[in-house]
C-alpha positions, 0 to 999 in steps of 0.5 A: 537363279536355280540352285538345283536342276533335276534333268530326267531323261525317260530313255526312248519316250518319243511322242511321234515321228519326226518329218524325216522319219522315213530316212530311218524307215520309222514312218508312223512311229509314236512311242507314247501313242503306242502305250497311252491307251493300254490299261497298264498306263495310268499317268495322272501326274504327267497329264496334269503337268501337260504331257498331253498338251504338247503339240501333236499329242492331244488330250491335254488338260485346261490348265497344265502345271508345267511349261511344255514343248515338243523337241525335234532332234537336229543331229543325224541319228536316233541313238542314245549317244548323240541324243544325249549329246544334243540335249547337252548342247552338242549337235552331230551333223554326221551319223555315227557308223552302223554295221548292218552286215557286221564289222569288217573282217580285219577289225574282228581279227585284230580284236581277237588278237588283242583279247586272245579270244575268238569272236562268234556271231558278228551281225545285228541281233536282238540282245536277248535272242543272241544269247539264246542262239549263241550262248551255248557256243560261247559257254562251250568255247569261251569265244566272245559274242560280238553283235550290233544293231541298227544303232552305232554299237559294238556289243560283247556278250559272255557268260560271267562264269566263262569270262569274268566280268572284269575281263569282259570290261577289259575286252570292251576297253580294248574295243573302245581303243580300237574303234577310231575313225572311220569305225568310231562307233558311239558305244561299246557295251558289255552284255554279261549273262548268267545261269543255265540255258536260255540264260539271263542277262545280268545288271552288270552291263557297262557302256563305253562311249565316245568322248564328246568331241567338244564341250557340253553344258556339263563341262561349262557347269563344272568349270563354273563351279557347279556340281554335275551329278550323274544318275544311271548311265549318264556318266558312261554316255559322256565318258565321264567328261564334265561330270563330278559324280557317278551313281550307277543304277540297275533299273528304273526303280533303282534310278528313281530311288537314287534320284529321290536320295539326291533330292534329299541332299544339299548340292548346288548344280545339275542332277542328270538322270537316265531311266534306261528300262523304258528303252532296254527292257520294253522298247527294244522288246516290243513290250507295250504292257511293260512300257506302259507299266514303267510309265505308270511307275514313274508317274507314281514316283513323280507325284512324291518328287514334286511334293518335296521340291524346294523353292529354288529347284527346277525339274525338267523331263525329256527323252533322247529318241523314240523306241515304239514298242508297237512296230515290227522294228525293235530298234530306236525310232526317229521321233520328237521328244517331250519337254516338261519344265516345272518349279516354283520359279517356272510359269505354268501352262506356257506352250513353247511349241516345237523346238528345233533342237534338243540343245535348247534344253542345254541353253536353258539349263545354262541360263538357269545357272547364269553360265555363258553358253559359249560355243554350245548349241541351242536357244534358251527358253528360260526367259519365256517361262520364268516368273 
């Protein structure tokens, strides 16, 4: 039985289109395929673990050090919220609402009334482009930039000198209270920016997610007495439900640093990590080189992390969706995700094939700790890989 499990989500690190990708207009998407041949991509540790041995990826090594699988998403969507919920054992049969034409007039008017500020934009937009096109107006008028994307998000941008961060957060809390069915968007996101035109987004982003509608592995682990530690935006994604500790981060580099600090600490339970830069800084900006370099940075961190793992530690690496930086779209892509499982108590080189749901990860983590699965989804593969 494991004492510590490190579950690291490489946000958007997909490994090829799902069979139903056409329903999301994501035919041909392959995030790993888009970056693996770039000169900035150098990931020998991931290769040795078995990343390229995963079904459909190609180019594997003869004797991978980890067990590995390709994970299919069963939930109806491709966004961060339901991807993480499914990893944690909660399948979403209905997609969260999206707003390709902007939010309804009556919703925006009520939001303006409650915040005391006018709204500008109210349409799908790139986060960097929206402050270029609407930033000056926001600074001059004090209005809030509200925008969305192909995902279920209500994003609010404002200059920190015009709308202080604390006020922006309160505005997001107001939106979160308002956005109930049928407008129960997955996340409300504060997107503060600063400086002179064309402005720069700051690290003070904050996500306000829906509360999961049922128990996840986090609630079950916590009730069983295990620590459930969040690194990065995991705490926000689950609205704090089932989490005993939050460690916010401002970048992949910071997230890896905090994860390394957790590795040096004694605890008994799960350390759940999200590295968001793959998605936020590179996938959504179609930056192939940046994405490849971020993978290389993670691979360098991983080499040292593996060396310092304890006898009863288990490491599990996966993703929550894709975000292919080589396609015309700047949105998430409907893709398979990788799964690598490593530790002294884990058999090496076990090919677990293609799993029918991300929730198999949740079932496996619970199995590792001997915690009953109860009503959470998924099938454990721990029995197939344990030594």
